[in-house]
C-alpha positions as CSV (number, residue, x, y, z in Angstrom):
1,M,-11.4,63.3,10.3
2,A,-12.1,61.6,13.5
3,A,-12.6,63.8,16.5
4,A,-9.8,63.7,19.2
5,F,-11.1,62.8,22.6
6,S,-9.2,63.8,25.8
7,P,-7.8,61.0,28.0
8,E,-10.2,62.0,30.7
9,L,-13.3,61.8,28.5
10,L,-12.2,58.4,27.2
11,D,-11.8,57.2,30.8
12,R,-15.3,58.5,31.7
13,L,-16.8,56.8,28.6
14,T,-15.1,53.5,29.5
15,I,-16.4,53.6,33.0
16,R,-19.9,54.4,31.9
17,D,-19.7,51.5,29.4
18,L,-18.6,49.1,32.1
19,V,-21.6,50.2,34.3
20,E,-24.1,49.6,31.5
21,S,-22.4,46.3,30.5
22,W,-22.7,45.0,34.1
23,A,-26.5,45.4,34.0
24,V,-27.1,44.0,30.5
25,W,-24.7,41.0,30.8
26,R,-25.8,40.1,34.4
27,D,-29.5,40.1,33.5
28,A,-28.8,38.2,30.3
29,N,-26.8,35.5,32.1
30,D,-23.8,36.4,30.0
31,W,-21.3,35.5,32.7
32,K,-18.2,35.2,30.6
33,R,-18.4,38.8,29.5
34,F,-19.8,39.9,32.9
35,R,-16.6,38.8,34.6
36,T,-14.6,41.1,32.3
37,V,-16.2,44.1,34.0
38,W,-14.4,43.3,37.3
39,H,-10.8,43.2,38.4
40,A,-9.6,39.9,39.8
41,D,-10.2,41.0,43.4
42,G,-13.6,42.7,42.8
43,I,-16.2,42.6,45.5
44,M,-20.0,42.7,45.1
45,Q,-22.3,43.8,47.9
46,A,-26.0,43.0,47.6
47,T,-28.8,42.5,50.1
48,W,-28.9,38.8,49.5
49,T,-25.2,38.0,49.0
50,Q,-21.8,39.6,49.6
51,G,-18.4,38.3,48.3
52,T,-16.1,38.2,45.3
53,A,-17.3,38.7,41.8
54,D,-16.8,35.0,41.2
55,E,-19.0,34.1,44.3
56,F,-21.6,36.6,43.1
57,I,-21.7,34.8,39.7
58,A,-22.0,31.4,41.3
59,M,-24.8,32.6,43.6
60,S,-26.6,34.3,40.7
61,K,-26.4,31.1,38.5
62,A,-27.7,29.0,41.4
63,G,-30.6,31.4,42.0
64,F,-31.6,31.6,38.4
65,A,-31.7,27.8,38.3
66,K,-34.1,27.9,41.2
67,G,-36.4,30.5,39.4
68,V,-35.0,33.7,41.0
69,R,-35.5,36.6,38.6
70,I,-33.8,40.0,39.2
71,L,-33.6,42.7,36.7
72,H,-31.8,46.0,36.7
73,F,-32.5,49.4,35.0
74,L,-30.1,52.3,34.9
75,G,-30.5,56.1,34.8
76,G,-28.2,59.1,35.2
77,N,-24.6,58.7,36.0
78,T,-21.9,60.8,37.6
79,I,-18.2,60.0,37.9
80,D,-15.6,61.5,40.2
81,L,-12.3,60.8,38.5
82,K,-8.8,61.2,40.1
83,G,-5.9,59.7,38.2
84,A,-6.3,56.0,38.0
85,R,-9.2,55.8,40.4
86,A,-12.9,56.7,40.2
87,I,-16.1,56.7,42.1
88,S,-19.2,56.2,39.8
89,Q,-22.7,56.7,41.0
90,T,-25.6,55.5,38.8
91,K,-29.3,55.8,39.4
92,M,-30.9,52.4,39.2
93,T,-33.9,50.2,39.9
94,I,-33.8,46.6,41.0
95,A,-37.0,44.7,40.1
96,Q,-37.7,41.2,41.4
97,R,-40.8,39.0,41.0
98,A,-41.6,36.1,43.3
99,K,-44.4,34.8,45.6
100,V,-44.8,36.8,48.8
101,E,-47.0,35.0,51.4
102,G,-48.4,32.9,48.5
103,V,-49.2,35.8,46.2
104,L,-47.1,36.6,43.1
105,C,-45.6,40.1,43.5
106,D,-43.3,42.5,42.0
107,V,-40.9,44.5,44.2
108,V,-39.1,47.5,42.7
109,C,-36.3,49.1,44.7
110,T,-34.9,52.5,43.6
111,G,-31.4,53.6,44.5
112,R,-27.8,54.1,43.3
113,F,-24.9,51.9,42.4
114,Y,-21.9,53.4,44.2
115,D,-18.9,51.9,42.4
116,F,-15.2,51.9,43.1
117,F,-13.2,51.7,39.9
118,E,-9.4,51.5,39.3
119,K,-7.3,51.5,36.2
120,R,-4.6,48.8,36.3
121,S,-2.1,48.1,33.6
122,G,-4.2,50.3,31.3
123,R,-7.5,48.6,32.0
124,W,-10.4,50.0,34.0
125,G,-12.2,47.5,36.2
126,L,-14.7,47.4,39.0
127,V,-13.2,46.9,42.5
128,L,-16.3,47.3,44.7
129,R,-20.0,47.7,44.0
130,Q,-22.0,48.9,46.9
131,P,-25.6,49.7,46.1
132,I,-27.4,52.5,48.0
133,Y,-31.1,51.6,48.6
134,E,-33.3,54.6,48.7
135,K,-36.9,53.4,48.6
136,D,-39.0,50.4,47.5
137,R,-42.5,49.2,47.0
138,L,-44.4,45.9,46.6
139,D,-47.2,45.3,44.1
140,P,-49.2,42.1,43.5
141,V,-49.1,41.0,39.9
142,A,-52.8,40.3,40.0
143,P,-54.6,43.4,41.3
144,D,-57.4,41.3,43.0
145,E,-54.9,39.5,45.2
146,T,-53.2,41.0,48.3
147,P,-50.5,39.3,50.3
148,K,-50.9,39.5,54.1
149,L,-47.5,40.6,55.3
150,D,-46.0,40.1,58.8
151,P,-45.7,43.6,60.1
152,H,-43.0,42.7,62.6
153,L,-40.8,41.0,60.0
154,L,-41.4,43.9,57.6
155,A,-40.4,46.5,60.2
156,S,-37.2,44.6,61.0
157,F,-35.7,45.5,57.6
158,P,-34.3,49.0,56.7
159,E,-36.8,51.4,55.2
160,G,-35.0,51.7,51.9
161,Y,-35.3,48.0,50.9
162,R,-37.7,46.4,53.4
163,H,-40.1,45.0,50.8
164,L,-37.2,43.6,48.8
165,A,-35.7,42.1,51.9
166,Y,-39.1,40.6,52.9
167,L,-39.4,39.0,49.5
168,Q,-35.8,37.7,49.5
169,S,-35.9,36.4,53.1
170,G,-39.0,34.5,52.0
171,L,-37.0,32.8,49.3
172,G,-34.5,31.6,52.0
173,Y,-31.8,34.3,51.7
174,K,-30.1,35.8,54.7
175,V,-30.5,39.5,54.0
176,K,-27.9,42.0,55.1
177,T,-29.6,44.6,57.3
178,D,-27.0,47.4,57.4
179,M,-26.9,48.5,53.7
180,P,-26.6,52.2,53.0
181,G,-29.8,54.1,52.5
182,L,-30.7,57.6,51.3
183,V,-29.5,59.1,54.7
184,G,-27.9,57.7,57.8
185,P,-24.5,56.6,59.2
186,E,-24.1,53.8,56.7
187,V,-24.2,56.0,53.6
188,E,-22.1,58.7,55.3
189,A,-19.5,56.1,56.0
190,L,-19.6,55.0,52.4
191,Y,-19.0,58.5,51.2
192,R,-16.0,58.8,53.4
193,R,-14.7,55.5,52.0
194,G,-15.2,56.8,48.5
195,A,-13.3,60.0,49.3
196,G,-10.5,58.0,50.8
197,W,-10.3,55.8,47.7
198,L,-10.0,58.8,45.4
199,D,-7.2,60.2,47.7
200,G,-5.2,57.1,47.2
201,G,-6.1,55.1,50.3
202,S,-5.1,51.5,50.3
203,Q,-8.5,50.2,51.5
204,W,-11.9,50.9,50.0
């Protein structure tokens, strides 16, 4: 006999499944299924682009065609659930490979996906994804090569993602410089927005 799962457990499993599907389908360029993770008005915030889910898909396709390669890996997950709304936090790393000052490098950024979910007409979907960038590092792919970084440009980016921002700005992207980090007013404001979302606020 099949085990009976509580409605809350089913909601939590569904949200976790959406989080994991986002990473797999995005990195595999499976855009048709990737779009199903989102509600129609879903918003994606990233260092290199901010906008609707459809705009994110278009920008990702264009970047991939130009050789941009970004991969995501997921870790632990926690979900605050209140009725038809939820805040999900998932440990993650973002890995990107590109030339930095002429040297092929890997940048790995560690942080969390902070996700606003809502259940509408019986279907859970992503309303807003706001990454939190906690720390990053840059490594040359060939150990005998070392890129010469511009220290002033590097210092102009937030500590949590400065190497990622340095790489992405070198590819021509305008990098957003007020993303939430491990500590600071940006992440505190994000937590307040999340609490307001769970309490039924109209704006995330």
